[in-house]
VOZA-163882 format. One record per atom (N, C-alpha, C, O): residue in three letters; x, y, z. Coordinates in steps of 0.2 Angstrom, whole numbers, plus 5000, padded with zeros to 4 digits. Example, Ala and Ser with C-alpha at 12.3 -4.5 7.8 and 13.67 -1.06 7.14 Angstrom:
2
ALA506649725039;ALA506249785039;ALA506649845039;ALA507149835042;SER506449895035;SER506849955036;SER506450005039;SER506750065040;
This chain:
317
MET462153554864;MET462453494865;MET462253444860;MET461853464856;ALA462653394859;ALA462553344853;ALA461853324854;ALA461553314859;ALA461553314848;ALA460853284847;ALA460853234842;ALA461353224838;ARG460353194842;ARG460253134837;ARG459753154833;ARG459253174835;ALA459853154826;ALA459353164821;ALA459153094818;ALA459453064813;GLY458653064821;GLY458452994819;GLY459052954821;GLY459052944827;ARG459452914817;ARG459952874820;ARG460552914819;ARG461052894822;GLN460652974816;GLN461153014816;GLN461353054822;GLN460853074825;MET461953064824;MET462153104829;MET462353174826;MET462853174822;ARG462053224829;ARG462153294826;ARG462753324831;ARG462653324837;LEU463253354827;LEU463853384831;LEU463953444827;LEU464053454821;ARG464053494832;ARG464353564829;ARG465153564829;ARG465453554834;PHE465453584824;PHE466153574823;PHE466453654823;PHE466253694818;LYS466753674828;LYS467053734828;LYS467753734824;LYS468253694826;LEU467753774819;LEU468353784815;LEU468953824817;LEU468753874822;ASN469553824816;ASN470053864818;ASN470053934814;ASN470353984817;HIS469653944809;HIS469654004805;HIS469054004801;HIS468553964802;LEU469054054797;LEU468454054792;LEU468554004787;LEU469053964788;TYR468153984783;TYR468253934777;TYR468853954773;TYR468854004770;GLN469353914773;GLN469953924770;GLN470253854768;GLN469953804769;GLY470853864764;GLY471253804762;GLY471453764769;GLY471453704768;GLN471653794774;GLN471953764780;GLN471453724784;GLN471653674788;ASN470753734782;ASN470253684785;ASN469853644780;ASN469353624782;ALA470053644774;ALA469653624768;ALA469453544769;ALA468953524768;PRO469953504772;PRO469853434772;PRO469253424777;PRO468853374775;PHE469153454782;PHE468553444786;PHE467853454782;PHE467453414782;LEU467953514778;LEU467353524773;LEU467253474768;LEU466653454767;HIS467753444766;HIS467653394761;HIS467353324764;HIS467053294761;ALA467553314770;ALA467353264774;ALA466553264774;ALA466253214774;VAL466253324775;VAL465553324775;VAL465253314767;VAL464753284766;ASP465553354763;ASP465353354756;ASP465353284752;ASP464953264748;ALA465853244755;ALA465953174752;ALA465553124756;ALA465553064754;GLY465153144761;GLY464753094765;GLY465053054770;GLY464853004772;LEU465653074771;LEU466053024776;LEU465753024783;LEU465752974786;PHE465653094785;PHE465253094792;PHE464653054792;PHE464453014796;ARG464253064787;ARG463553044786;ARG463552964786;ARG463252934790;GLN464052944783;GLN464152864782;GLN464352844789;GLN464152784791;ALA464652874793;ALA464852854800;ALA464252874805;ALA464352854811;GLY463652894803;GLY463152904808;GLY463152974811;GLY462852984816;LEU463453024807;LEU463553084810;LEU463353144806;LEU463553144800;GLU462953194809;GLU462853244805;GLU463253304807;GLU463153324813;VAL463653344804;VAL464053384806;VAL463853464803;VAL463753474797;GLU463853504808;GLU463753584806;GLU464353624808;GLU464653614813;PHE464653654803;PHE465253694805;PHE465053764808;PHE464653804806;VAL465553784812;VAL465453854815;VAL466153884814;VAL466653854816;GLU466153934810;GLU466853964808;GLU467154004814;GLU466754024819;GLY467754014814;GLY468154044819;GLY468654084817;GLY468654104811;PHE469154114821;PHE469654144818;PHE470354134822;PHE470854174821;SER470354094827;SER470954074830;SER470954004833;SER470453994837;SER471453964832;SER471453894835;SER471353894843;SER471153844846;SER471653954846;SER471653954853;SER470953974856;SER470853964862;GLN470453994852;GLN469854004854;GLN469353944853;GLN468753944855;VAL469553894850;VAL469153834849;VAL468953794856;VAL468353774856;SER469453794860;SER469253754867;SER468753794871;SER468353774874;ARG468853864870;ARG468353914873;ARG467653904871;ARG467153904874;ALA467553894864;ALA466853884861;ALA466653814863;ALA466053814865;LEU467053764864;LEU466753694866;LEU466553704873;LEU466053674875;LEU466953734878;LEU466753744885;LEU466153784886;LEU465753774891;ALA466053834881;ALA465453874882;ALA464853844879;ALA464253884878;GLY464853784876;GLY464253754873;GLY464153774866;GLY463553764864;ASP464553804863;ASP464453824856;ASP464553774850;ASP464453784845;ALA464953714853;ALA465153664848;ALA465253604852;ALA465453604858;GLU465353544849;GLU465553484853;GLU466253454850;GLU466553424854;ILE466353474844;ILE467053454842;ILE467353514838;ILE467053564837;GLY468053514837;GLY468353564834;GLY469053554832;GLY469353504834;PHE469353604828;PHE470053604826;PHE470453654830;PHE470353714828;GLY470753634835;GLY471053684840;GLY471653674842;GLY471953614841;ASP471953714846;ASP472653714849;ASP472653664855;ASP472353674860;VAL473153624855;VAL473253564860;VAL473553604867;VAL473253594872;THR474053654866;THR474253674872;THR473753714876;THR473853724882;ASN473253744872;ASN472753784875;ASN472353734880;ASN472153754885;VAL472153674877;VAL471753624880;VAL472153604887;VAL471853594892;LEU472853594886;LEU473253564892;LEU473253614897;LEU473153604903;GLU473353684895;GLU473453744900;GLU472753744904;GLU472753754910;GLY472153744900;GLY471553744904;GLY471453694909;GLY471053704914;ALA471753624907;ALA471653564912;ALA472153574918;ALA471953564923;ILE472653604917;ILE473153614922;ILE472853664927;ILE472953664933;ARG472553714924;ARG472253764929;ARG471653744933;ARG471553764939;SER471253704930;SER470653684933;SER470653614936;SER470253604940;GLY471153574935;GLY471253504937;GLY470753454934;GLY470753404937;GLU470453474929;GLU469953434926;GLU470153434918;GLU470453484915;ALA469853384915;ALA469953364908;ALA469353364904;ALA469053314902;PRO468953414903;PRO468353414899;PRO468353414892;PRO467853404889;ILE468953424889;ILE469053414882;ILE469653364880;ILE470153364884;ARG469553324875;ARG470053274873;ARG470353294866;ARG469953314862;ALA470953274866;ALA471253284859;ALA471353214856;ALA471753174858;LEU470953204850;LEU470953144848;LEU471553124843;LEU471753074843;MET471753174839;MET472353164835;MET472653224833;MET472253274833;PRO473253234832;PRO473553304829;PRO473453304822;PRO473453254819;ILE473253364819;ILE473253374812;ILE473953414810;ILE474253394805;TYR474053464814;TYR474753494813;TYR475253464818;TYR475253484824;VAL475753424815;VAL476253394819;VAL476853434820;VAL477253424824;ARG476953494815;ARG477453544816;ARG477053604817;ARG476653624813;SER477253644822;SER476853704823;SER476953754818;SER477553774816;PRO476453794817;PRO476453844812;PRO476553914816;PRO476553964813;CYS476653914822;CYS476753974827;CYS477354014824;CYS477853984823;SER477254074823;SER477754114820;SER477654184820;SER477154204822;LEU478154224819;LEU478154304818;LEU478254304810;LEU478654284807;GLY477754344807;GLY477754354800;GLY478054434799;GLY477754474802;TYR478554434795;TYR478854504794;TYR479054504786;TYR479154454783;HIS479154564784;HIS479354584778;HIS480154564777;HIS480454574782;ARG480354534771;ARG481054514770;ARG481554564772;ARG481454624770;ARG482054544776;ARG482554594777;ARG483254564775;ARG483254504774;ALA483754614775;ALA484454594773;ALA484654534778;ALA485054484776;VAL484554544784;VAL484654494789;VAL484054474793;VAL483654504796;PRO483854404792;PRO483254384795;PRO483154404802;PRO483554424806;LEU482454404803;LEU482254434810;LEU482554384815;LEU482554324814;ALA482754414821;ALA482954374827;ALA482554394833;ALA482354454833;LEU482454354837;LEU482054364843;LEU482254424847;LEU481854464849;GLU482954444847;GLU483154504850;GLU482954564847;GLU482854614850;ASP482754564841;ASP482554624837;ASP481854644839;ASP481654704837;ILE481454604843;ILE480754634844;ILE480854674850;ILE480354714852;ASP481454674854;ASP481454724860;ASP481354794858;ASP481754824854;GLY480854824861;GLY480654894859;GLY480254904853;GLY480054964851;ALA480054844850;ALA479654854844;ALA478954844845;ALA478754834851;VAL478554854840;VAL477754844840;VAL477654794836;VAL477754794830;LEU477254744839;LEU476954684835;LEU476154694835;LEU475954734838;CYS475854654831;CYS475154654831;CYS474854584830;CYS475254544828;GLY474254564832;GLY473954504831;GLY473154504833;GLY473054554837;PRO472754454831;PRO472154454834;PRO472054434841;PRO472554404844;ASP471454454844;ASP471354424851;ASP471354354851;ASP471054324847;GLY471654324856;GLY471754264857;GLY472154224852;GLY472154154852;ASP472654264849;ASP473054224844;ASP473554174847;ASP473854194852;THR473654114845;THR473954064848;THR474754084849;THR475054084854;SER475054114843;SER475654134843;SER475854194848;SER476354194851;ALA475354234848;ALA475454294853;ALA475454264861;ALA475854284865;ARG475054214862;ARG474954184868;ARG475654144870;ARG475854144876;LEU475954114865;LEU476554074866;LEU477254124866;LEU477754094868;LEU477154174863;LEU477854224862;LEU478154234869;LEU478754224869;PRO477854254874;PRO478254264881;PRO478654194883;PRO479154194885;LEU478254144882;LEU478654074883;LEU479154064879;LEU479654034881;LEU479154084872;LEU479754074868;LEU480254114870;LEU480854094870;LEU480154174872;LEU480654224874;LEU481054194881;LEU481654194881;ALA480554174885;ALA480854144892;ALA481254084890;ALA481754074894;ARG481154044886;ARG481453984884;ARG482154004881;ARG482653964882;ASN482254054878;ASN482854074874;ASN483254134879;ASN483754164877;GLY483054134885;GLY483354174890;GLY483254254888;GLY483654294890;LEU482654264885;LEU482554334883;LEU481954354887;LEU481554394884;GLY481854334893;GLY481254364897;GLY481154434898;GLY480654454900;ASP481754464898;ASP481754544899;ASP481654584893;ASP481654644893;VAL481454544887;VAL481354584881;VAL480554614882;VAL480154574884;ARG480554674880;ARG479954704880;ARG479654734873;ARG480054754869;TYR479054724872;TYR478754744865;TYR478054774866;TYR477754754871;GLY477954814861;GLY477154834861;GLY476754784857;GLY477054754853;PHE476154774859;PHE475754734856;PHE475054764855;PHE474754784859;ARG474854764848;ARG474154794847;ARG473754734845;ARG473854694841;VAL473154734848;VAL472654674847;VAL472154704842;VAL471854764843;VAL472154674836;VAL471754694831;VAL471354644828;VAL471554584829;ALA470854664823;ALA470554604820;ALA471054584814;ALA471454614813;PRO470854524812;PRO471354494806;PRO471454544801;PRO471954544798;ALA470854574798;ALA470954614792;ALA471454674794;ALA471854694789;GLU471354704800;GLU471754754802;GLU472554734803;GLU472954774801;ARG472654674805;ARG473254644806;ARG473554644799;ARG474154654798;ASP473254624794;ASP473454614787;ASP473654684784;ASP474154694781;ARG473254734786;ARG473354794783;ARG474054824787;ARG474454844783;MET474054824793;MET474654844797;MET475254814794;MET475754854793;VAL475254754793;VAL475854714791;VAL476054744784;VAL476654754782;ALA475554744779;ALA475654774772;ALA475954844772;ALA476354864769;ALA475754884777;ALA475954954777;ALA476554964781;ALA476855014782;ARG476854914784;ARG477454914788;ARG477354954794;ARG477854984796;GLU476754954797;GLU476654994803;GLU476854954809;GLU476954984815;VAL477054894809;VAL477254854814;VAL477854814812;VAL477954794806;LEU478354794816;LEU478954754814;LEU478754684812;LEU478954654807;ALA478154654815;ALA478054584813;ALA477254574816;ALA476954614820;ALA476954524814;ALA476354494816;ALA476354434819;ALA476654384816;THR476154424825;THR476054344828;THR475554314824;THR475054344822;CYS475754254822;CYS475254214817;CYS475454144816;CYS475954124819;PHE474954114812;PHE475054044809;PHE475354074802;PHE475054114799;ASP475854034800;ASP476154054793;ASP475654064788;ASP475554114785;ALA475254004787;ALA474854004781;ALA474254054782;ALA473954074777;THR474054064788;THR473554114789;THR473754184787;THR473354214783;LEU474354214789;LEU474454274787;LEU474654284780;LEU474454324776;LYS475054234777;LYS475254234770;LYS474754244765;LYS474754284761;PHE474254194766;PHE473754194761;PHE473154234763;PHE472754254758;ALA472954254770;ALA472454304771;ALA472654374768;ALA472154404766;MET473254384768;MET473454444766;MET473354454758;MET473054504755;ARG473454394755;ARG473254394748;ARG472554394746;ARG472354434741;MET472154364750;MET471454364749;MET471154434750;MET470654454748;ARG471554474754;ARG471254544755;ARG471554594751;ARG471554654752;GLY471954574746;GLY472254614741;GLY472954644743;GLY473154684739;HIS473254614748;HIS473954644750;HIS474454594746;HIS474354534745;ASP475054624745;ASP475654584742;ASP475954554748;ASP476254584752;SER475954484748;SER476354444754;SER476954404751;SER477154354753;SER477154434745;SER477654394742;SER478354394745;SER478754344745;ASP478454444749;ASP479054454753;ASP478954434760;ASP479454454764;ILE478454414762;ILE478354394769;ILE478754324771;ILE478654274768;GLU479154334777;GLU479554274779;GLU479354264786;GLU478954304789;PHE479554204789;PHE479354184796;PHE479954174800;PHE480354144798;LEU479854194806;LEU480254164811;LEU479854114815;LEU479354134819;TYR480054054814;TYR479653994817;TYR479853984824;TYR480453984826;PHE479353974829;PHE479453954835;PHE479753894836;PHE480253884840;ALA479553844832;ALA479853774831;ALA480653774830;ALA480953734832;ASP480853824826;ASP481553834825;ASP482053864831;ASP482653874830;HIS481653884836;HIS481953924842;HIS481753894848;HIS481653924853;GLY481653824848;GLY481653784855;GLY480953774857;GLY480853754863;LEU480453794853;LEU479753784855;LEU479353744850;LEU478853774847;ASP479553684848;ASP479253644844;ASP478753604847;ASP478853544849;VAL478153624847;VAL477553594851;VAL477053564846;VAL476953584840;TYR476653514848;TYR476053494844;TYR475653554844;TYR475653594849;SER475253564839;SER474853624838;SER474153604837;SER473853574841;SER473853624831;SER473053614830;SER472953534830;SER473353504827;ALA472353514833;ALA472153444833;ALA471453444833;ALA471053494834;LEU471253384832;LEU470453364832;LEU470253364839;LEU470553324843;LEU469853404842;LEU469553404849;LEU468853384849;LEU468453394845;CYS468653354855;CYS467953334856;CYS467853344864;CYS468353324868;LEU467353364866;LEU467053364873;LEU467153294875;LEU466953244872;SER467353284881;SER467453214885;SER466653194886;SER466553134885;SER466253234888;SER465553204889;SER465253184883;SER464853134884;VAL465353204877;VAL465153184871;VAL465453104869;VAL465053064867;LEU466053104871;LEU466353034869;LEU466152984874;LEU466052924872;GLU466053004880;GLU465752954885;GLU465052934884;GLU464852884885;ALA464652984880;ALA463952964879;ALA463952924873;ALA463452884872;ARG464452914869;ARG464452874863;ARG465052834862;ARG465552864859;PRO465152774865;PRO465752734864;PRO465952724857;PRO465452714853;GLY466552734855;GLY466852724849;GLY466852784844;GLY467152784839;LEU466552834847;LEU466452904843;LEU467252924842;LEU467352954837;ALA467652924847;ALA468352944846;ALA468652914840;ALA468952954836;THR468652844839;THR468852804834;THR468552834827;THR468952844822;THR467952834827;THR467552854821;THR467752924819;THR467852934813;LEU467752974823;LEU467953044821;LEU468653044818;LEU468853074813;SER469153004821;SER469853004819;SER469852974812;SER470252994808;ARG469452914811;ARG469552884805;ARG469352934799;ARG469652934794;VAL468752964800;VAL468453004795;VAL468853064793;VAL469053074788;VAL469153094799;VAL469653154798;VAL470253134794;VAL470453174790;ARG470553074796;ARG471153054793;ARG471053034785;ARG471453044781;THR470453004784;THR470352994777;THR470253054773;THR470553054768;ALA469853104776;ALA469753164772;ALA470453204771;ALA470553234765;TRP470853204776;TRP471553244774;TRP471953204769;TRP472253234764;GLN471953144770;GLN472353104765;GLN472053104758;GLN472453114753;ALA471353114757;ALA471053124751;ALA471253184748;ALA471453194742;CYS471253244752;CYS471353304750;CYS472153314748;CYS472353344743;ALA472653274751;ALA473353264750;ALA473453244743;ALA473853264739;ALA473053184741;ALA473053154735;ALA472753194729;ALA473053204724;ASP472153234731;ASP471853274726;ASP471653344729;ASP471053344732;PRO472153394730;PRO471953454733;PRO471253484730;PRO470953524734;ASP471053474724;ASP470453514722;ASP469853484725;ASP469353524725;LEU469853434729;LEU469253404733;LEU469153454739;LEU468653474740;GLY469753484742;GLY469653534747;GLY469453594745;GLY469153634748;VAL469753614738;VAL469653684735;VAL468853684734;VAL468553734736;ARG468553634731;ARG467853644729;ARG467453644735;ARG466953684736;ALA467653604741;ALA467353614747;ALA467253684750;ALA466753704752;VAL467853714750;VAL467853784752;VAL467453834748;VAL466953864750;ILE467553834741;ILE467253874737;ILE466453864737;ILE466153914735;ALA466253804738;ALA465553804739;ALA465253834744;ALA464653854744;ARG465653854750;ARG465353894756;ARG465653964755;ARG465354004758;ALA466053974752;ALA466454044751;ALA466554064744;ALA467154074743;PRO466054074740;PRO466254074733;PRO466554144731;PRO466754144725;ALA466654184735;ALA467054244734;ALA467854234734;ALA468154274731;LEU467954184737;LEU468754174737;LEU469054154731;LEU468654124726;ASP469654164730;ASP470054144724;ASP470254074725;ASP470654054729;PRO470054024720;PRO470153954721;PRO470953944721;PRO471153904724;GLY471253984717;GLY472053974716;GLY472353984724;GLY472753944726;ILE472154034727;ILE472454044734;ILE472253994738;ILE472653974742;VAL471553974738;VAL471353924742;VAL471753854741;VAL471953824746;ARG471953844735;ARG472353784734;ARG473053794737;ARG473353744740;GLU473353844736;GLU474053864738;GLU474053854745;GLU474553834748;GLN473553884749;GLN473553874757;GLN473553804758;GLN473853784763;LEU473053774755;LEU472953694757;LEU473553664756;LEU473753624760;GLU473953674750;GLU474553634749;GLU475053654753;GLU475553614755;TRP475053714756;TRP475553744760;TRP475553704767;TRP476053694770;VAL474953694770;VAL474853664777;VAL474953594776;VAL475253554781;LEU474753564770;LEU474953494769;LEU475653474770;LEU475853434773;ALA476053514766;ALA476753514766;ALA477153534772;ALA477653504773;ASN476953584775;ASN477353614780;ASN477053594788;ASN477453594792;GLN476453574788;GLN476253564795;GLN475953484796;GLN475953464801;VAL475653454791;VAL475353394791;VAL475753334789;VAL475853294794;PHE475953334783;PHE476453274781;PHE477153304781;PHE477453324776;CYS477453294787;CYS478153314788;CYS478653254788;CYS478453204789;PRO479153274785;PRO479653214785;PRO479953194792;PRO480153134793;THR479853234797;THR480153224803;THR479753184808;THR479953154814;GLN479053174806;GLN478653134810;GLN478053104806;GLN477753134801;ALA477853044808;ALA477253014804;ALA476653064806;ALA476553084812;PRO476153074801;PRO475553114802;PRO475053084807;PRO475053024808;PHE474653124810;PHE474053104814;PHE474253064820;PHE473853024822;ARG474753074823;ARG474953034829;ARG475353074834;ARG475853114833;PHE475053064840;PHE475453094846;PHE475953044849;PHE475752984850;LEU476553054849;LEU477053014851;LEU477253034858;LEU477553084859;ARG477152994863;ARG477253004870;ARG477953024872;ARG478053064876;ASP478452984869;ASP479152994871;ASP479553034867;ASP480153044868;ASP479253074863;ASP479653124858;ASP479753184862;ASP479353204866;ARG480253224859;ARG480353294862;ARG479753334861;ARG479653384865;ARG479453334855;ARG478853374854;ARG478353374859;ARG478053424861;TRP478153314861;TRP477653304867;TRP477953324873;TRP477553364877;HIS478653314875;HIS478853344881;HIS478853414881;HIS478653444886;ASP478953444876;ASP478953524875;ASP478253554876;ASP478153604880;THR477753514873;THR477153524873;THR476853534880;THR476453574882;LEU477053484884;LEU476853484891;LEU477053534895;LEU476753564900;HIS477753544894;HIS478053604898;HIS477853674896;HIS477853724900;VAL477753674890;VAL477453744887;VAL476753754891;VAL476553814894;ALA476353704891;ALA475653714894;ALA475753724902;ALA475353764904;GLN476253694905;GLN476353704912;GLN476553774913;GLN476353804918;PHE477053794909;PHE477253864910;PHE476753914909;PHE476653964912;GLY476253904904;GLY475753954902;GLY475253954908;GLY474954004909;ALA475153894912;ALA474653894917;ALA474853914924;ALA474453944928;THR475553904925;THR475853924932;THR476453964932;THR476653984937;GLY476753974927;GLY477354024926;GLY477953984928;GLY478454014928;SER477953914928;SER478453874930;SER478553814924;SER478053784922;TRP479153804922;TRP479253754917;TRP479253684921;TRP479153634917;GLU479253674927;GLU479353614930;GLU478553584931;GLU478153624933;LEU478553524929;LEU477853494928;LEU477553484935;LEU477953454940;GLY476953494936;GLY476553484942;GLY476453414943;GLY476353374939;PRO476253394949;PRO476153324951;PRO475553294947;PRO475553234946;GLU475053334945;GLU474453314942;GLU474453314934;GLU474053284931;THR475053344932;THR475053364924;THR475053304920;THR474653294915;ALA475453254922;ALA475553194917;ALA474853154917;ALA474653134912;GLY474553144923;GLY473853114923;GLY473353154919;GLY472953114916;LEU473353214920;LEU472853264916;LEU473053244908;LEU472553234904;ALA473653244906;ALA473853244899;ALA473653174897;ALA473353164891;ASP473753124901;ASP473453054899;ASP472753054897;ASP472553024893;SER472353094902;SER471653094901;SER471453124895;SER470953104891;ILE471753174893;ILE471653224887;ILE471753174881;ILE471453174876;LEU472353144880;LEU472553114874;LEU472553034874;LEU472853004870;ARG472253004880;ARG472252934880;ARG472052904873;ARG472352854872;PRO471552924870;PRO471352884864;PRO471852894858;PRO471752854853;ALA472352944859;ALA472752954853;ALA473452944854;ALA473852944849;PHE473652914860;PHE474452914861;PHE474652844857;PHE474252804856;HIS475252864855;HIS475652804852;HIS476352794855;HIS476652744854;
């Protein structure tokens, strides 16, 4: 549970993955003293999937995190409670995708019928793939799926042992390179391009922690926004923060991954960054995807809107 160290509030921060370019701005926020100046002492806990972050918060392993919004909403719809709040989106365009080797004809959803895919346990894209197929009228498509560790996923993709991997684009593309595999011909079938454009990874916090410290939601959002904007202006800030914790990583790859997510998921021309927009299609789709994941029906339940308001109230625009 959150604790105070003197006047500082100590918070454990569950990351979406290992220390990498995709979460570098959070690390920079600590190294630059942004959290400390706000009266917060932050300790990072590495992860391997954005869908696992809310599980860690509910298990008492962390108080804040960088995790998947639909997963939080799904859990709330199932339980009828909102123990986690989403303070602001970081990825306003979803990185959920199928990563595959370049083909003469780009991969289509129909092509996975009868094929074998792979991905890590709890992978967000794997969790959403049946919903994507259902939305495209392909609910009868059947595919094999091998649950593997991230390193084994990369090896299987490199060896062409599977048609594709469920993934976040930057995770697969750059993790393969970090592990010595050639990912130069890896392309992506984006869920967002096939009718499932939802809010993705966001800054999350336990509701109980926010209630115990009024103003914390605003403070966390301000610090995190400042850190991401700083790394967009100077990516080397994020690179240094990652290498300080994972010195074996290639700084060039770390920088490329950071620049990838900044350009493709965070600062997108289609939407202002760091804002949940209540009336746009992306939020509408996010709600319906969570409803389908929790109940098997696209129709919103009577309590869904109220739960969503509770989860996102500090962040709606």
